[in-house]
N, C-alpha and C positions, 0 to 999 in steps of 0.2 A: 578505452574500449566501450564504455557505456554509451548508449544512444547511437551505436554504430560507428563511432569515430575511431579510426586506426591511425596512430601517429607513425609516420614513415619518414625516411631520410635517404638522400643520395649523397655520396661523398666521393671526392676525387683526391686521393692522397698524394702528397709529394713522394716521389719514389726515386730509387737509384736503379737504373736499368741493369737487369740481369743480376741483381743482388737480393734474392728473396729474404734472407735473414735480416738485412737492413730494412727492407720494406715492411717486414713483420712488425717492427716497433711502431711504424706509422699507422699501420692498419689497426693494431691493438689500441693505439691512442684514440683513434676515431670511433672504435667500438665502445670504448669507455665513455667518450663524450656523448655518443648516442644513448647509452644507458642512462647517463645523468639527465638527459633531456627526455627520458621516458619513451624513447623511440621503440617501436615494436618490430619494424622491418627496415633493414638497412641494406642498400645495394652499393657495391664498389664497381669500378670500371672493368671492362674486359681485360682478362689476363693481368689483373692488378698485382698479383704476387710477384710476377717476373718483369712486368712491363710488356706491352703489346707489340713493341717494335724491336724485339730481341733478334729477329731475323733467324739466320741459320744456327744461332746459339740455342734455339729450341731443340736442336738435334743433340745437344751436349748432355751426356749422362750426368755431368756435374750439376748443371742447371736443373735438370729434372729431379735429381735427388734433393737438392737444396729447396726446390719448390715444394716437394712432398713434405719435407721436414717443417717448412714454414706453414703449410696448410694444417698439419697436425697440431702445431703450436697455436695457431690462430683458433682452431676448433677448441682446444683446451682453454684458451683465454675467454671463450664464451660461457664457460661453466658457471652456473649460478646467475647468469644474466638473462633477463627476460626479453631477449632481442633475437630475431631471426636474421642471420647475416648471409648475404649472397656475395661471393667473391670470385673473380676470374682466375682460372687455374688451368695450366696445360696438363692434360691427363694422358699418361702413357698406358696403353692396354693392348696386349698381344701384338707388339711391334708397330702400333699406330698411335699417332698423337691426335688428341681431340681438344678443341677449344671449348672449355666448359665453364659453367657457373656452379660452384660448390655451395650447397646450403648448409649452414652451420647453426647449431643451437644447443646451449647447455652442455657443451663439451663433446658433442657428437657431430659427425658428418652425416647429414640426412639424405642427400641426393647429389647427383651431378646432372645438370641440364646441359645438353650438348648442342653446340651451334650447328644449324642446318645450312643456312645461307652464307656460305663462305665467299669472300671476294676471290678474284682470280689470283691475287698475290698470296692470300692465305692458303690456298690449295697446295702451295709449295711445301708447307709444313704440316697442315692439319687435314684430317679426314672428316667429311660431313657426318652428321649424326646417323646412327642406324635408322632404318625405316620404322622399326618399332622399338619400344623401350626394352632394355635388358636389366638384369640384376647382377651386379658384380660384388661378390662377397656380401650379399644381402642388401646392398645399397642400390636403389633405382638409378639407372643410367640411360639417358635418352632425351628427346625433345619435349616429351609430353608428360610432365610431372606437376602435380598439384599438391601444395602443402595446405592442409585443411585444419581449421579450428572453427567448427560450427559454420556460421555464414561467412566467415573470413577464409577465403580460398585464394591462395597466392601462388603465382608461378613466376619463373625466371624466363628471360628472353634476351634478345640482342637488338641493337640499333638496326642492323641489316634487315631484320624482320619487318621493320616499318616500310622498307622500300621494295621488298621482294614481291614477285607475282604470287607466290604461294608461301604462306607463313604458318608456323605452328601456333601462332597466337589465336587464330580463328578457331582451331580445334580445341584449344585450351579453354577459350571463352565458352564454346558450346558445351564443354564438360563442366562449366560452373565457375571457372576462375574469374575473379573480379578485380584482382590487383596484380599488376605485372611489374616485376623488378627488372628493368632493362639496362644492359651494359653495352658499352661500345668503345671503339677507338676510331678516330678519323683525323686527318689533317684539316685544320681549320681553313676555310675560305671566307671571302667577304659575305657570302650568303648562307653558309652552312648552318649557322645557329638558327637563323630565321626559318630555313627549310625544315630543320629538325623539329622546331616548335609546331610548324604547320602539320607535319606528319604525325606528331604526337597527338595533337588536337583531333585530327581527322580519324586516326585509328582508335583512340579512346572513345570518341563519339560513336563510331561505327560499332565497336564491340561493347559499348555501354560499360566501360571499365575505367579503372584508375591506373596510373603508372608512375614509376620513378625512373628517370634516366640519369645514368652516371657515365661520363666519357673520360677517357684518360687525360691526364694533365700535361702541361707543357714540359714536364721533366722527361717525357718520351724523347726518342731520338729526333733531331731536327734535320736529319740527312735529306729527307724529302718534303719536309714541311713542319708545321707547328701544331701539335695536338692542343685542343681547345680547353679541355676540362669542363665542358658544359654540363650543367646540372639542371634538372627540371622535374617538377611534380605536376601531374595533370589529372583531371577528374572529369570524365564524361564530356570531353570536347573543350574543356576550359583549363588553361594553365593556372595553377594555384600559386606557384612560385617558381622562379627560374633565375639562373645566373649564367651568362655566356662564357665566362672564363673563370676558372677556379683552380686552386692548388692548395690542398690541405684543409679544405673547407667542408663543413657539413650543412646541407640544405634540408630544413625540416618543415613539414606541414602535416595536416591531418586530412585523410580522405574519408569520405562518408560512404561506408559500405551499405547502409540502409538506403541511401539515395540511389546507388547503383542497382541494387536489387529491385527497388521500386520501379526504376526505369525499365528493367528487363521484364518485370511482370506485365507492364502496360504495353510493351512494344510488340506489334504484330510480326516483327521481323526476327525477334530473338526466340530461338527454340532450344530448350535444353536437350542435348543429344545424348545424355548419359555419360558414363565414364569414357566410352568411345576409345578404348585402348590406352587411356592415361593411367599413370601410377599415382595412387593417393597416399601421401605421407601424412600421417596424423601428427599434429603438433599441439602444444598448449600454450596459452598466455595467461598471465595473472589478470583477472578482471579489475581494471582500475578506472577511475573517473578521469578520462583524458583531459589534460589542460589544453585548451584550444588557443592556437596562435593565428589560425585563419580568421578572416573577417566575413561577415554576412551583410549583404545589401539590405538596407532598410526598406528599399522599394524594389522588390523582386520583379515587378512588372515593368520597371522603367530602366532603360539602359543608363549606365553612369556616364558614358561619354556623350557630350553634347551633340556631336554630328550624328551619331547613331540614334540618339533620342529623337532628333528632328526628322531623320529618315523614317523612323518607326511611326511617329505621329502622322506624317504625311501619307505613309502607306496605309495606316488604319483608316484614315478618312477616305482614302481612295477605295478601299475594300468596302466600306460602308456604302459609299455612293454606287459602286458597281452592283452590289447586292440589291440595293433599293431600285436601281435602274432596271434590273432584270424583273423584279416583282411588278414594277409599273408597266413594263412592256407585256408581261404575261397576263395581267389582270385588266389591261386597257384602261388604267387609272387616268382620270383627267386632272385630279387635284390631290396633292399631298397635304394632309391636315396635321398640324402640330400644335399641341397645347403648350403655349409658351409662358413659362412662369417667371422668367428672369433669373433662373438658376442655371447651374452648370449642365445638368443632364439635358434639359430641353434645349439649351443653347447648342450643344453638340448635335442633337437630333435635327435641329434646324439647319446647321451648317452642312450636315450630310444631305439634307433634302435639297438645298439650293445647288449643291454640287451635282446631284442627280439630274436636276433640270438642265444644268449647264452641259452635262454629258449628252443628254437627249436633244440638245439644241432647242430647248423650249424656254419660254419665258419664266422667270422666277415668280411672276404673278400667279403661276399655277401652283405655288405653295401658299397655303392659307394658314397664317399664324393666328391663333386664337388665344387671347388672355381672358381668364375667367376669375376676376377678383371676388373674394369672399371675406369672411370675418378676420382672417389673419394676414391678408395681403397688405404689404407696405407700399408706400409711395415709391420707394427706391426700386423694388423688384418690378412693380407694374410699369414704372417709367422706363426701366431698362428693357423690358419686353417690347414696348412700343418703339424705342430707339433702335433696337436690334433689327426688328422687322423692317423698319424704314431704311436702315443702312444696307440691308441685304436685298432690298427691293421686292419683298414678298407682299402678298395681300395680307390684310390685317383686320381683325374684328375684335371688339371687346364685348363680352357677354357676362354681365354681372349675374352671379348665381345666388345671391343672398335670398331673394324672394323664393326661389325654387327650393332652397334648402330649408328655409323657415316653414314653407308649406309642407315639406316632407316631415319635419319635426312634428308638426301638428297632426299629420296623418298617422304617424306611428306612436304618438303620445309621448314625445321626448321634449323635455324642457330645454329651451335655448341656454339656460343657466347651468345646465349639466354638461360640463366640458369633458365628458368621458370619451371612450374610444368611438362610441356611436356618433358623437358630435363631430369628431375628426373624419371618420370614414364616410359619413354621409356627403361631405364636401368632395372627397376624392371620387366617389361613385357618381355624383352628379356631374362632375367635370367630364368623366369618361362617357357618360350618357350623351352629353352635349356634343362631344367630339365625334362619337359614333353616328349620331343622327345628322350632324352637319356633313359628315363624309357621305352618308347616304344621299343627301340632297344634291351634292355636287359631284356624284360619281367619283368619290374620293377614297383614300386609304389613310387610316389613322397611323401615324408613325409613332411607335412607342419610344418613351424617353428613359425608362428604368435601366439601371446599370447592373453590372455583375456583383458589386459589393452589396447593393440593396437586395438582390436576389439571395445572396448568401445569408444575410441577416433576416430575411423576410420583412424588410423595412419597406413594405408596399401594401396598399389596401387591396385585399382580395377582390377581384373583379372591379377594381378601381384603376389606379395607375398601374396596377399589376397587368392590365389587359390592354391590348392594342391589336392592330391588323398586321404589323410587321415591326419587330423590336430591334432597331439598328444598334442600340447600345448594350444589348444583353450580355455580351462577352467582354465588355470593357470595364475595368474596375474604376472606382472613384478617383484614386490617386492618379491614374493614367489619363482620365478624362480632363483633369485639370491641366495636364501638360499639353494635351491636344488643343484645347481652347487657347492656351498661352501661345502655342506654335502658330495658330492662325492669327492671333493678335499681333504677333511679332512680324507677320508678313506685311503689316502696315496698311491694310485696306481701310475703307471708310468705316468699317465696323470695329476697328482696333480700340478706339476709346471706350466704347460701351462694353466690349469684351473684357477689358482690363478692370472695369468697375464690377462686372459680374464675378470675375476671379476674386475680387476683394470682399464679396458679399458672403456672410456666414451661410453654411449649408443648412437649409431648413425646409420642411414641407409647408410651413405657414398655414397650419390648420387650427392653431389657437389664436385668440385675439392678440393683436399687436399691443405693445405697451409704449405709450408716448410716441406712437408712429414708428417704433422700431421692432425688429423681429424679436419675438419672445420665446420662440421654440427653436433651439439649436440642436440639430441632430446629434452631433458628436458629444454633447453633454448628456444625451439620453442613452445612446447605444455604444458610445465610446469612439476613440480616435480612428478614423478610417485608415491611417497609416499602419496602425497595429492590426486592424481587422484584415486589411489586404495582405499583410505579412502572414497572418494565420491562414487565411484563405488559400494563398498560393501553395504553401508547404503542406497543408492538410489534403487538398484536393489533388495537387500535382504528384505528391510523393506518398501520401497516406501516413505521414509522421504521427507519432504518439503525442499526447498532450505534454508529457514530460519533455520530449525533444523540442516541441514548439516553444515551450517556456524557456528552455535553455538557449535556443537560438535567439529568441527575442531579448533575453537578458543580455546576450553578447552584442546584438545589433543596436539596441536602444539604451545601452548603458549611459547613465548620466542624463537621460531624458525622461525615462519612466522607472520608478522603483519596482522591486519584485512584487510587492503587494498589489500595485496598480496593474502590472502586467497580468498577474494571476486573476485579478478581478475581471479584466476585460476579456481574457482568454476564456474564463468560465461563461461570461455573457455571450461571447461568440459561439461557443459550443452548444449552449442551451438553445440559442436562437437557430443555429445552423440545423440542428436535428429537428426541432419542433416545427420549423417553417418549410419543411420539404414539400408539403402538400401544395404550396404555391408554385414551387419550381416544377412540379410534375405536370402542370398544365399551362406552361408559358407559351406565348405565340412563337411563330418562326422568327429567326433572327440569325444574322451571319456570325459564324465563329471566326474571330480574327486572331486568336491566340491559343495557347495550349490548355487553358482552363476555360471551360464553358459548361453551362448548366442545362443545355437542352436535354430533355428526357428521351429524345428520339435518337440518341446515339452518342451523346457526350458524357452524360452523368446519370447514373441510375441508382436510386436508393429508395427503398420503400418509405412511405410517409410515416409509418409508425415505428421506424428504427429508434432504438434507445441510445441515449448519450451517456448512460450510467458508467460504462467502463472508462470513458474519457474523463468524466467528472471525478471518478474515484482517484485517478492519477493526480488530479489537481489537489484533492484533499490530502493525498500522500505527500505531495510537495509541501503543502502548508504545514503538515504535521512535522515534517523533517526540519522545518525552519523555526518551529516554535520551541 
């Protein structure tokens, strides 16, 4: 339960059709298994106590009595267990049968969620849910019931609700329910499992919710088909775990309630509608440190599937070029000016610039690549800048800034032997001045090279490389830039060889003197690994996660690669820099947003420059103390 993780399960028991007391043992066994796995919410299939295909036997008083006895016994079996159980049950009330999901916990029947969207066949036996909830012997009865424990708000529903034009799920979500226990019965077809997964993903994405689906197993009647026993767990449009055929199996995962609530807070389409006629059943769980079985992507900005990753890289490059094309047309720009260092960021900016000219039907010579060697420039990066400009067919100039910087040192009384921050930043600002003035000379526009990761860390010289006339990389993190450049290299053009060498070059601002002709200043040795920082960046900005949760997720994602002390060190570095460097992000130039995380202060990310990081850093100290 800690950090917002709720361990949930779906189960499809082996059953004997129309024999509730025999089925009881199978259900109790799975409840016990769920408890051993520390599951908090368990869902069984529709009408799991009797079997969903009992047909006219549902009219039998014998089956109805046996089903009632089995339900009471199953409720008693939950006593002392910290698990909320949803089980399908045919409920007889005032001469009518209802297809319901009974909620059971700690020996009690808490509610009956009634099916609204009945199939044509089911209407032979069952009555749709009443329009509004009722109370039967003090127990809520209807389609709009929420089981609440703080931010954990859980409702039951049915497979048919995913396909219906009108569904109780929307109303429940609007009333705050974030987790749905969905039950169903259907005869399997060659496409049914795939279609169910699509519907689950779509509905959980639309409602910004999580769900567990449990369908009846193959032990149902085969008179008209074979029931699948499909099980699935979904979170906000993504299947966490699924199995298409199951019998007697428990499918377990953890859903992130904090993530779901964060998505709802940010969504302009989600509006809390209040209780809205729902019944609120208060429940309680023991607060435990949930053991995680789900995995976390080390690279949240990068798709894990190769085809999807290539499509994303191509699409981002296209968006960059389209945005830059519009800016060129609007400003009547004659030349795009790029400061080319031989590193990844300026390489991507140049690739976007030449694509822009291609879209405009103009010569690539209208892109001016300028390399500006100084004290830390190495032969490798300078050579790669020259080779890349040549391979892409752009104009090229070399402007050595050593004399200008030395003159500036003399003007401000700074010794060239003092390798402090003034020594470094003077070079970055001189380069920006050169680019701006060259752009003025040729009716040009300076294309910014800084990326999202650098903005997060403030790893940019204020009014130096921090500034440009249009920042095409501003919403692209460092880890993703590497993949985009690799994507272009793999296309095999004349630039492929130099792009691959750029990919192999250590990331560096090259602002300190080279040693033996090699790069002496490696960014990741100073600020930390970009793969960790991009991980922190995504989950902090996208979901607002706490420092404790960021650490826990990184521990799971990077286990075996970074130790806990190392993760905490770089997380502290990230948070300190993230908060202290906001003043740079508050005045960045325009740039296209190509993803869900962006730092534009004009609509994407707003934070006062003097915000304190103390609360986040205190969490880190608490983690350190707990480990000592």
